[in-house]
N, C-alpha and C positions, 0 to 999 in steps of 0.2 A: 504493500500500500504506500510505502514511503520510497518508491523507486523513481517515479516520474511525476512530480506534482504539476500536472498540466494546469491545475487551477491557479497556481501561483507562478506559472511559467513566465519568464521575462517577455517572451513573444506575445503571449495572451494578454499580459498586463499592458504591454505597449499598444497592442491593438485596441484594447478597451479604452485606454487613455486617448488614443487618437480618435476613436469613435465618439467618445464623450466630447472631445474638443470640437470635432466637426459638427456634432449636434448643437453644441452651445453656439458655435459660430453661425450656424444656419439659423438658429432661433433669433440671434441678435441681428443678423443681416436680413433675413426674411421673416421677421416676427409677425408681420401683417399678413403674410401668405398663410401661415398656419393658425391664424386667429379664427377663421370660420369653423375650424374643427371644434373649438371650445364655445364659440358664440356664433352659431349659424345665422344667416340673414333671415 
């Protein structure tokens, strides 16, 4: 079980961080585009 911690793998972690960063950037850049999802016209 303690052979390959894929959950805490550097690659997975980097990918998650990158994904979160992209999501955050997208929300900040196109925050108005994803607004209808929460508040539909």
